[in-house]
C-alpha positions as CSV (number, residue, x, y, z in Angstrom):
1,M,54.5,22.0,-160.6
2,E,55.8,19.5,-158.0
3,F,54.7,15.9,-158.6
4,I,52.5,14.1,-155.8
5,T,52.5,10.6,-154.9
6,R,49.7,8.2,-155.8
7,L,48.5,8.1,-152.1
8,E,48.5,11.9,-152.1
9,E,46.5,11.9,-155.3
10,M,43.9,9.5,-153.8
11,L,43.7,11.6,-150.6
12,L,43.1,14.7,-152.6
13,I,40.4,12.9,-154.6
14,A,38.9,11.6,-151.4
15,I,38.8,15.2,-149.9
16,W,37.1,16.5,-153.0
17,K,34.5,13.8,-153.1
18,L,33.7,13.9,-149.4
19,K,33.4,17.8,-149.3
20,E,32.4,18.9,-145.8
21,E,32.5,15.3,-144.4
22,A,36.3,15.0,-145.1
23,Y,37.9,14.0,-141.8
24,G,40.4,11.2,-140.9
25,V,38.0,8.2,-140.7
26,S,35.9,9.1,-143.6
27,I,39.0,9.8,-145.8
28,N,40.5,6.5,-144.8
29,K,37.3,4.7,-145.9
30,Q,37.1,6.6,-149.2
31,V,40.8,5.9,-150.0
32,S,40.4,2.2,-149.2
33,K,37.3,2.1,-151.4
34,L,39.2,3.8,-154.2
35,S,42.4,1.6,-153.9
36,D,41.0,-1.7,-152.7
37,K,43.7,-1.5,-150.2
38,N,43.7,-0.7,-146.4
39,Y,46.0,2.0,-145.2
40,T,46.8,2.5,-141.5
41,I,45.3,5.8,-140.2
42,G,48.9,6.8,-139.1
43,S,50.1,6.7,-142.7
44,L,47.2,8.7,-143.9
45,Y,47.6,11.3,-141.3
46,F,51.4,11.5,-142.2
47,S,50.4,12.1,-145.9
48,L,47.6,14.5,-144.9
49,D,50.3,16.5,-143.0
50,Q,52.6,16.5,-146.0
51,L,49.8,17.9,-148.2
52,Y,49.1,20.5,-145.6
53,R,52.7,21.6,-145.5
54,K,52.8,21.7,-149.3
55,G,49.7,24.0,-149.2
56,L,47.4,21.6,-151.1
57,I,44.9,21.3,-148.3
58,D,43.5,23.3,-145.4
59,K,42.3,21.8,-142.0
60,S,39.8,23.1,-139.5
61,H,38.7,21.8,-136.2
62,G,35.2,20.7,-135.4
63,E,33.5,21.0,-132.0
64,P,34.6,18.6,-129.3
65,T,32.0,15.7,-128.7
66,P,31.5,13.3,-125.8
67,E,31.6,10.4,-128.3
68,R,35.2,11.3,-129.1
69,G,36.1,11.8,-125.4
70,G,35.9,15.6,-125.8
71,R,38.3,15.6,-128.8
72,R,37.6,17.5,-132.0
73,K,37.5,16.0,-135.5
74,I,40.0,17.6,-138.0
75,Y,38.2,18.4,-141.3
76,Y,40.2,18.8,-144.4
77,S,39.4,20.7,-147.6
78,L,41.3,21.4,-150.9
79,T,43.1,24.8,-151.4
80,P,43.2,26.3,-154.7
81,E,46.7,24.9,-155.2
82,G,45.3,21.4,-154.3
83,E,42.7,21.8,-157.0
84,K,45.4,22.8,-159.5
85,A,47.5,19.8,-158.4
86,L,44.6,17.3,-159.1
87,E,43.9,18.9,-162.5
88,A,47.6,18.6,-163.3
89,V,47.6,14.9,-162.4
90,R,44.4,14.4,-164.3
91,S,46.0,16.1,-167.4
92,L,49.2,14.1,-167.0
93,H,47.2,10.7,-166.9
94,A,45.3,11.8,-170.1
95,K,48.6,12.5,-171.8
96,L,50.2,9.4,-170.6
97,W,47.3,7.2,-171.5
98,G,46.4,9.1,-174.8
99,G,46.2,6.8,-177.8
100,V,46.1,3.6,-175.7
101,P,43.0,1.7,-176.3
102,D,40.6,0.8,-173.4
103,S,41.1,-2.8,-174.1
104,I,44.8,-3.7,-174.6
105,N,46.2,-6.8,-176.0
106,W,49.6,-6.9,-174.1
107,S,51.1,-9.5,-176.4
108,E,51.1,-7.4,-179.5
């Protein structure tokens, strides 16, 4: 299994949490909330495109709306491979942090 970046991990989690409401702006808000960091929408779209090319997410187009100047929202969803990637990351984190107490005295 190919490793994914931390940003890709956060994007996959955001898409999973948002379900049918996973589109650019909502994903950006969710990732900012998860990370306490603001990402440019361009960097998120670049990473979303990478995830799409890796086969970890699908995208579909909504209907054009006047509020968006006739443009359509692009909605994202996890593929089965994306779900497997998230599970692999979760398993890796559990292994990495296994045996480490919740409260760590770093000076020991």
